[in-house]
N, C-alpha and C positions, 0 to 999 in steps of 0.2 A: 799961337797957331799961324801957320803960313798959308796964304791963299795964292793960288795960281792966277796970274793976271793975263796970261796969254790964252787966246782962243786957238783951237785946232781947227784947221780947215781941211776937208777931204775933197778929193776930186777924182772922178773916173777917167782913166786913160785907156782909150780904145787900143785894140790889138794892132800891131804893125807886122811887117814881114819878118821881123826878128824877135819880137816880144809878144807874149800873151797879154790879154786885158789885165789892167792893174788898178789899184787905188793908191793915190798918193796922199799922205797926211802931212801937213805942214804947219809949223808954228815958228815964231821968231827964233826959238831955241834950236830948231833943227827940223829934219823931215825924215820920213821913211816911205818906202814904196813896197806894197805887198801884192802878190798875185791875186787876181779875182778868183774866188772859190764859188763855182757854180752849184755847189751843194747848199749854199746860203742864199738868202734873198739880198736885195740891194741894200736895205738898211743895215743888215748884219755885216755885209762886206765893208761898209764904211765904218761901222763901229769897231770891227777888227783892226782896221788900219789906225784908227784913233787910239785904240788900246795899245797897239804895238808902239806907237810914238810915246804914249804916256809911260809905258814901262821903260823905254829907252831913256826918257828924261827923268825917271824916278818920281813922277807925279802921282799923287794919291787923291782919293776923294771921289765924290759922286759927280758925274758929268751929265748935262742935258744935251740932247741932239736936236738940231733943227735944220731944215733945208736952206740952201743958199738962194740968192735971187735968180741966178742964171739957171738953176735947176739941174746942175751937173755935179752937185756935191752937197756937203753938209758942214755945219759948224758944231763944235763941241765946246762947251764952257763949263767950268767948275761951278757947281751950285751950292756947295757946302758953305754955311755961314751967310747965305744970301737972305 
């Protein structure tokens, strides 16, 4: 069984003159940016961004979500086998 050793970090990106609000999910293996969905709450928007990156990377398993120190995003880590 292979475990993912990379954490996913998400961060809120505020709207600019050219782009709507977004959430960026980043790990060493890559990143994705998704538009903020106002039908969802904050936690759900960050989870969607992390899930989008997981799918892009082909990562499976259960992930736990926790807030970052700065309060502008979250970390997601694989908890299977923990």
